[in-house]
C-alpha positions as CSV (number, residue, x, y, z in Angstrom):
1,M,5.8,-18.3,-14.8
2,E,8.6,-15.8,-14.8
3,E,9.8,-14.2,-18.1
4,K,13.4,-13.7,-19.1
5,A,14.5,-10.1,-18.0
6,Q,14.3,-7.9,-21.0
7,N,16.3,-4.5,-22.2
8,P,16.3,-2.0,-19.5
9,W,14.8,0.6,-22.2
10,T,12.0,-1.7,-23.3
11,R,11.1,-2.3,-19.8
12,G,11.1,1.4,-19.1
13,L,8.6,1.9,-21.6
14,F,6.4,-0.7,-20.2
15,M,6.7,0.8,-16.7
16,L,5.4,4.2,-18.2
17,L,2.6,2.3,-19.8
18,F,1.7,0.6,-16.6
19,G,2.1,3.7,-14.7
20,M,-0.8,5.1,-16.7
21,F,-2.7,1.9,-16.3
22,Y,-2.1,2.2,-12.6
23,S,-3.6,5.8,-12.5
24,L,-6.5,4.9,-14.6
25,A,-7.3,1.8,-12.3
26,G,-7.1,4.1,-9.2
27,T,-9.8,6.3,-10.8
28,V,-11.9,3.2,-11.5
29,L,-11.4,2.2,-8.0
30,L,-12.7,5.5,-6.8
31,V,-15.7,5.1,-8.9
32,V,-16.5,1.5,-7.9
33,A,-16.0,2.6,-4.1
34,T,-18.6,5.5,-4.5
35,A,-21.0,3.3,-6.3
36,Q,-20.6,0.7,-3.6
37,F,-21.2,3.2,-1.1
38,I,-24.4,4.3,-2.7
39,F,-25.7,0.7,-2.9
40,L,-24.9,0.5,0.8
41,I,-27.0,3.5,1.5
42,V,-29.8,2.5,-0.8
43,S,-30.1,-1.3,-0.1
44,D,-28.3,-1.7,3.1
45,K,-25.7,-4.0,1.1
46,P,-23.0,-4.0,-1.4
47,N,-23.7,-5.0,-4.8
48,P,-22.1,-8.5,-5.3
49,R,-20.8,-7.9,-8.9
50,L,-19.1,-4.7,-8.0
51,T,-17.6,-6.5,-5.2
52,S,-16.3,-9.2,-7.5
53,F,-15.1,-6.7,-9.8
54,G,-13.4,-4.7,-7.1
55,N,-11.4,-7.8,-5.9
56,S,-10.2,-8.2,-9.5
57,L,-9.3,-4.6,-9.7
58,A,-7.5,-4.8,-6.6
59,E,-5.6,-7.8,-7.8
60,Y,-4.8,-6.0,-11.1
61,I,-3.2,-3.1,-9.1
62,R,-1.3,-5.4,-6.9
63,Q,0.1,-6.9,-10.2
64,I,1.1,-3.7,-11.8
65,A,2.8,-2.6,-8.3
66,A,4.9,-5.9,-8.5
67,F,5.9,-5.2,-12.0
68,Q,6.8,-1.5,-11.4
69,T,9.0,-2.5,-8.3
70,F,10.7,-5.4,-10.2
71,N,9.2,-8.0,-8.1
72,T,8.1,-9.6,-11.4
73,E,8.9,-9.4,-14.9
74,E,5.3,-10.7,-15.9
75,K,3.5,-8.0,-17.6
76,P,-0.2,-7.6,-16.2
77,F,-3.3,-7.2,-18.5
78,P,-3.4,-6.5,-21.5
79,F,-0.2,-8.6,-21.8
80,S,-1.7,-11.5,-19.7
81,D,-5.2,-12.7,-18.6
82,W,-7.3,-10.2,-16.2
83,P,-7.2,-11.2,-12.8
């Protein structure tokens, strides 16, 4: 459900906060991708738990991008549930 538009300065602060979360999520994505590659080399298949986490992390990054580009007013995690 969409939230009502908020004060532009408040939204700007949230955009800065989610910009930092986006950067952190990108770093975590790199770690997960590297770990998956190592699992693939060692066991010939990716780790299913990391695959599931990677999928939810990708959705979280998508939610941040949607908020940052004004496609939604709904704030991603930690202001809503983890995807």
